Structure formats: structure tokens, C-alpha cells
N, C-alpha and C positions, 0 to 999 in steps of 0.2 A: 287456418280457416280455408275451406274449399272455395275455389274460384267459380265452380260450376255447380248447379243443382240440376239433377236429372229427375224430371217428373215422369212417372210411368204408371200405367194401369196394372194393378195386381190381378185384375180379371182377365187380362190379355196374357196368355201363356208365353207367346213369343217375347213380349215386352219384359216379362219377369225373367225369362231365360237370358235375354240379352243383358239385362241389368246385373244379374249374377256374374255373367262373363266379364262385364265392364268392371265390376268391383274387384275381381281377381286380377285384372290387368292394370288397374289404376295404382301403379307403384308410387306415383307422386302424391296420391291422396288429394287430387284436385277436384274430384267429382263426388258429390254427396247425393245418393239416391233418396228420393222422397216419393212415396206412393200418392197417387191422385186420390182425392177424397179426404185426405188428412187436413187438419186446420192449417198447417204450414203450406201445403200445396195450394189450398184454396186461396190463401192470402197472396201467394205469388201469382197465381192465375188472375186474380182480381187486379193486380198491378199492371198486367199486360193485355188482358182481353176484356172487352165490354160484354161479351156473351160467352157461353160455354164453348171451349175449344173443340174443334172437330177431331183432333188427333189424340192418340193415347200415349204419345211419347214426346217429351219436350226437354230441350237442354237450355238452361238459363245461364248466360254468362253474367255473373254478378258484377264483374269489373266494368263491362261496357253496357250493362243493362239491356242486353239483347237476348231475345228468345228465338230458338230454332226448333221448329216442330216437324214431326214425321221424318221423312227421308232427308230433309235439310239439316237435321241434327247430326247425321252420320259423319260427314267430313270434319265437323268441329270436334266430335267425340274422338275420332281417330287422331286428330292433331293434339288434343289434350292428353291422350294416352301415350303417344309416341314421343312428343316433344315436351310435355309437361307445361304447355302453354294454355 
């Protein structure tokens, strides 16, 4: 089971490109990409936000129940990819 869920907008070309890159680099299979607008993404968003989030990229740490949005997700993504944490 993946520790992280990566929520991204399929309408955002940069987000989609970054997500493909992350999938290739995720040798530990710790990150599961989920497009925004899907039932699964909507359920996750409802658990963390009271209104529609402003960002199109979110990393959810399922172990700590923490969500990192926008640029705040980048350091955690790098850590998950390089250290498998």
C-alpha cells in the first residue's frame, strides 16, 4: 500500500508532466497518483478541506494524515522519492 496519495489536476499540463516524472522515479512505489475530480480525490479533499482547495497539486501523507499543497509538497515528494519515507 502506498504511503502517499498525489492529487493533481489533469487539466494542468505541468501537473500532469510532473506526475508522470514522479511515477517513473518512484522506485519504492510509495506514491499513488490520483487525478482531482475523481470520486477518490473528492473524498480525500473533503477529509482535509472545508472548501475547494486553491492548488492543483497536493501530496497526502496517509501515515501522518497531513496534506501538503502546491510548492509545500515538493520537499516531501523529494524525500519520499529519494529515501522511501
